[in-house]
Every structure is written in C-alpha cells, then in structure tokens.
N, C-alpha and C positions, 0 to 999 in steps of 0.2 A: 187151378185154384188161385183166386185173387185174394191177396192178403189184406187189401184195404176193405173189401166187402166181407171177407170171411167165409166165402162159399165158392163152390165150383161154378165157373162161368165159361162161356164159349168164346174163344178168340178167333179172329180171322186167320186163315192159313197164311203161312209166310214161307219163303224159300229158306231151306236149311242146308247146312253142310256138316259132314261128320268130323268131329274133333274128339279123339280118344274115346270112341264108342258112344259119344253123346251127339244128339242132333242140336246144333247151335244155329241161331238165326244168322243169315248172311248180311242183312243190313245193320248199320251201326245203331240205329234207334232201338231195334228189337233186341240186339245184343246188350245194350245198356239196361233196358228194362228187365231182361232176363237176369243179368248179373245183379242188378239192384234188388230184385225180388229174392233171388237165391241167397245172396250173401250180405244183405242189409244188417241182420243181427250179428253176423260174424264181424262186419266192419266196426259195429259199435263195441263188440267185445274186444276187438283188437285195439281200438282207441282207449278203452278203459284199462286194458292190460298194459298198454304203452304208458299211460299216465301212472299206473301203479309202479311200473319199473322205474319211471323217472323219479317218483317220490322215494322209492327204495334207494336209488342211486344218491339222491340228495341226503338221505339219512346216513348212509354209509360214509359219504364224504364228510359230513359234519362230525360223525364219530371219529373218523380218522384225523380230522383237524383237531378235535379235542385231545385225542391221544398224543398227537404231535406236539401240542402246546403243553401237555401235562406229563411229558416223559420223565422229567426229573422228580416230581412228587411220587409218581408211580414207582420209579426205581428206588426211591428212599423207603417207601412203604413196603415194597417187596423185600428189601434187605432187612428192615426192622422185623418183618414177619419171620424171616428165616432165622435171624438171631434170637428172637423171642422163643421160637419153637425149640431150637437147640438148647437154650437156657432152661426151658421147662423140662426137657428130657434130662439134662444134667442134674437139675434139682430132684427129679424123680429118682434118678440113680443114687443120689447121695442122701436125700431126706424124704423118701416116699412116705414113710410112716407119719412124719410130722405134717406133710402136705395133706394127707388124707384126713387126719384128725382136725387140722385147722379148717378144712372145707366142711367137715361135719359140724364144727363149732359155728362157722359162719352161717350155714343153713339153719341150724337150730336157733341160734341167737338172733339171726336176721328175721326169722319168722316171729319170734317173740317180741322183738323191738318194734317191728311194723305193726303187730297186733296191739301192743300197748299204746302206740302213737295214734292208731285209729280209734281206740276206745277214748283216749283223751280228746280227739277231734269230735267225737259224738256228743261230748258234754258241752261243746261250744256251738252246737247247732248243726254239726255235720261238716263234711269237707267242702260243701258249697257255701258255708258261713251264713246260711239263711235259716233262722230258727223256725221250726214247724213245717219244713218242706218235706219231711219224711226221709231225708238223706241220712239222718243220724241212725235210724234203724238199720239201714244198709251198711253203714260203717261198723256197727256193733256186730252184725252177722259176719261181715268180712274179717273183722278182727278176731272173732272166735274161730273162724276157719283157719286163719293164720296161726293162732296159738295152738290149735289142734294139730296143724301140720308140723309145727315145731316140736310138739310132744311126740308125734309119730317118728320124726327124724331122730329125736333123742333115744326113743326105744330101739330103733334100728341100730343106732350107734352102740348102745349098751349090750343088747342081746345077740347081735350077730357079729360080735367082735372076733370070734374064733375064725369064721370064714374070711373076715377082713385081713387077718394076718397072712393067710394063704394067698389072697389076692395081691397083697403088698409084696410078698415074696416073688410072685410071678412078675410083677411090674419091675422089681429090682433086677431080676434075672434077665428080662428082656432088655432093659437099659444097658446092662453090662455087655450084652451081645452087640448092641448098636454102637457102643463106644469101644 
C-alpha cells in the first residue's frame, strides 16, 4: 500500500532479514522508506505529544513560581479562613437563634430593598438610563420577582417557625459537641 497514492501498488522485490518475526529490508534506503511509511503518523503524534508535555511543564512551572511568590498572602488568607470558620461556629454555639433570624431578615429585606430600587430605576428609563429602550419593563418585572421572593421568604419565616426551633436546637447541640 502506497500512502502517497492511496492504493495498493507493486514494489520491486528487495532482500530482507528477519527482525522479531518481521521481514525488514536489508538496505538502508528500503529500511528508511519502510520506517517512514510505517511510523510517519506516529512521529507526528510523538512530536505533538512532546510539545503538549513541554507546554504542561511550562504551565506547572509558572504556577509553582506564582505560589512561591505568593506564599505569604496564601498563608494569611488560609489563617483568616480558619479563624473566621471557628468564629462562625462559636457564634452558632452562642447565638444561633439570632443569626438565623438576622439571615431571614437580610434575605427578606434585601429582596424588598432591591425590588424597590429597581422600580425606582424603571421610572428614570431603566438601568441603562436610556428612555424608551424597553429596559424599564424588564426592571419592573425583575423588581416584582424580587418583591415576591421577599414575601415568600417572609412567609417561610413566619409559618415554618416551629421546625426552625428544632433545627436551631440541633445546630447548638452540634456546636457544643465540637467545642
């Protein structure tokens, strides 16, 4: 099979020798042609793989250099995260009820405040500040969705309060076990 022509062609006979159960040409030119036909795509794949490994090595080296230069900020951030986590667990142990209620207030009030601000924006032409662009309608729809979300959060806070007390008790018991 000749890969350049793309079909079976007849070659002249040549002297061969047995190499690992394969008949290989004895002359150098025949051997080069055979190896080139047989492994040409493999050589290209190897070169591409070698290039990919080289790029991967460069990326890893640059990442390690960045980490080496930024070890102090990373250490500071890791310590802040640990301290903040323990502080939050301590607060959950002491004032879990107040934290839960303040989060409920933040979600409910935040939705309402964002909704009111978006309705106010819709009166001035929308958030893109261009009157008549149609953005004001989207602002009103988004505002109504936010206000509705705040109402849903308020209803959940009011009507599911019994289950909330049990959940807060579980949180406090868990924090007592951790400390």
